[in-house]
C-alpha positions in Angstrom: -134.6 163.1 -35.2 -136.7 165.2 -32.8 -137.7 163.8 -29.4 -141.4 163.5 -28.9 -142.8 164.6 -25.5 -144.3 161.7 -23.6 -147.3 162.4 -21.4 -148.6 160.1 -18.7 -152.2 159.0 -19.2 -153.3 161.1 -16.2 -151.6 164.2 -17.5 -153.0 163.7 -21.0 -156.5 163.4 -19.6 -156.1 166.5 -17.5 -154.9 168.5 -20.5 -157.8 167.2 -22.6 -160.2 168.4 -19.9 -158.5 171.9 -19.9 -158.8 172.1 -23.6 -162.5 171.3 -23.6 -163.2 173.6 -20.7 -161.4 176.6 -22.2 -162.2 176.1 -25.9 -158.7 177.2 -27.0 -158.3 178.4 -30.5 -154.9 180.1 -30.6 -151.8 180.8 -28.5 -153.4 183.9 -26.9 -156.1 181.7 -25.6 -153.5 179.4 -24.1 -151.7 182.3 -22.4 -155.1 183.5 -21.0 -155.8 180.0 -19.7 -152.4 179.8 -18.0 -152.9 183.3 -16.4 -156.3 182.1 -15.1 -154.8 178.9 -13.8 -151.9 180.7 -12.1 -154.3 183.1 -10.4 -156.6 180.3 -9.3 -153.6 178.3 -8.0 -152.4 181.3 -5.9 -155.9 181.9 -4.6 -156.3 178.3 -3.6 -152.9 178.4 -1.8 -154.0 181.5 0.1 -157.2 179.8 1.2 -155.3 176.6 2.3 -152.9 178.8 4.3 -155.9 180.4 6.1 -157.4 176.9 6.8 -154.1 175.9 8.3 -153.7 179.0 10.3 -157.2 178.7 11.8 -157.2 174.9 12.1 -160.5 174.4 10.3 -161.8 174.7 6.8 -164.3 177.4 5.7 -167.9 176.6 6.9 -166.6 173.8 9.1 -167.6 175.4 12.4 -168.0 172.0 14.2 -164.2 171.6 14.1 -163.4 175.2 15.1 -161.1 175.2 18.1 -159.9 178.8 18.1 -161.4 182.2 19.0 -160.0 183.6 15.7 -162.1 183.5 12.5 -162.1 184.6 8.9 -162.8 188.3 8.4 -163.3 188.8 4.6 -160.7 189.6 2.0 -158.5 192.4 0.9 -158.1 193.0 -2.8 -154.6 192.8 -4.3 -153.1 192.8 -7.8 -149.9 190.9 -8.3 -147.8 191.5 -11.4 -146.5 188.4 -13.2 -144.9 187.7 -16.6 -148.4 186.9 -17.8 -149.8 190.3 -16.7 -151.7 191.6 -13.7 -153.4 188.9 -11.6 -156.2 190.1 -9.2 -156.3 188.2 -5.9 -158.5 188.2 -2.8 -156.2 187.9 0.2 -158.0 186.3 3.2 -158.0 188.1 6.5 -158.6 186.9 10.1 -160.2 188.8 12.9 -157.0 189.0 15.0 -154.8 190.1 12.2 -152.3 187.4 12.8 -152.6 185.8 9.3 -149.3 186.3 7.3 -149.7 184.5 3.9 -146.6 182.9 2.4 -147.8 182.2 -1.1 -148.2 186.0 -1.7 -146.6 187.8 1.2 -147.8 191.1 2.6 -146.5 194.0 0.5 -145.5 191.6 -2.3 -146.5 193.1 -5.7 -144.8 190.6 -8.0 -145.2 186.9 -8.4 -141.4 186.5 -8.6 -141.1 187.6 -4.9 -139.5 190.9 -5.7 -141.3 194.2 -5.2 
């Protein structure tokens, strides 16, 4: 007898939203969705790290308590088991931002160059 995977109601609802948003038809569509989600997750982590570094979120100048600020992005492509993932690495004016989610000079999502 095979074991059936049990999903929490929250997880099931989340997956149903993903399925409707991506209109998946086959396993290649699933892989493309996972690649998109992986890239979006890395990008969100990088943005959160910049928020933490500067002490305020993007466009929240009222709470800015530093003389450093955002200074655009650098493009980077990270290799993963799902293929190449393009990222926009945030920069700060002082050049003191050192991301941890995708470190400087890191070219692979496994942490190895």
